[in-house]
C-alpha positions in Angstrom: 98.2 89.9 88.1 99.0 89.3 91.7 96.0 88.2 93.8 96.3 91.1 96.3 96.3 93.7 93.6 93.1 92.1 92.1 91.4 92.3 95.5 92.4 95.9 96.0 91.2 96.9 92.5 87.9 95.1 93.1 87.2 96.8 96.4 88.5 100.1 95.1 86.0 99.8 92.2 83.2 99.0 94.6 84.0 102.2 96.6 84.1 104.3 93.5 80.8 102.9 92.2 79.2 103.5 95.6 80.3 107.2 95.6 79.0 107.7 92.1 75.7 106.0 92.7 75.1 107.8 96.1 76.0 111.2 94.5 73.5 110.5 91.7 70.8 109.5 94.1 71.4 112.6 96.3 71.4 114.9 93.2 68.2 113.4 91.8 66.5 113.4 95.3 67.4 117.0 95.9 66.5 118.3 92.4 63.3 116.2 92.2 62.2 117.4 95.6 63.0 121.0 94.8 61.1 120.7 91.5 58.1 119.2 93.3 58.2 121.9 96.0 58.3 124.6 93.4 55.2 123.2 91.6 53.2 122.4 94.8 54.4 125.2 97.0 55.4 122.9 99.8 59.0 124.0 100.3 61.1 122.4 101.9 59.2 119.2 102.7 59.5 117.3 99.4 63.1 118.3 99.2 63.7 116.6 102.6 61.7 113.6 101.5 63.7 113.4 98.3 67.0 113.5 100.2 65.8 110.9 102.7 64.8 108.6 99.8 68.2 109.1 98.3 69.9 108.2 101.6 67.8 105.0 101.9 68.5 104.0 98.3 72.3 104.7 98.8 72.3 102.5 102.0 70.4 99.8 100.2 73.0 99.9 97.4 75.9 99.8 99.9 74.4 96.8 101.8 73.9 94.9 98.5 77.5 95.5 97.5 78.8 94.4 100.8 76.8 91.2 100.8 78.0 90.4 97.2 81.6 91.1 98.3 81.2 88.8 101.2 79.8 86.0 99.0 82.7 86.5 96.6 85.3 86.4 99.4 83.8 83.2 100.7 83.8 81.6 97.3 87.4 82.6 96.6 88.5 81.3 100.0 86.9 77.9 99.4 88.4 77.8 95.9 91.9 78.5 97.4 91.4 75.8 100.0 90.3 73.3 97.4 93.4 74.1 95.2 95.6 73.7 98.2 94.0 70.3 99.2 94.3 69.1 95.6 97.9 70.0 95.4 98.6 68.1 98.6 97.0 64.9 97.2 98.9 65.4 93.9 102.2 65.5 95.8 101.6 62.1 97.5 102.3 58.9 95.6 100.4 55.6 95.8 102.2 54.5 99.0 101.2 57.6 100.9 104.6 59.1 100.7 105.3 62.6 99.5 107.1 62.9 96.2 110.8 63.1 96.7 110.8 60.8 99.7 112.8 57.6 99.4 111.2 54.2 99.7 
């Protein structure tokens, strides 16, 4: 698979997983807060607290994903550079000339 397509699919997958996780957190925060408000009679305060907790957890998840992606990009960039440097040294012969040059 072409390198660019792999990057696009990786970051697209990260976006989809963020949307799914954030939706789940918001749903659970809303329903949990609503349920607690109904039991304790404190409407709408615990619903608001549940939604705020969902927002904080979603942002935490997003920050963690971005940091992991940054680390992955740095590692892949250093790997590409190492391969390029290795290829350069393989192209040179013992006399310091590039392969294909005449002596």
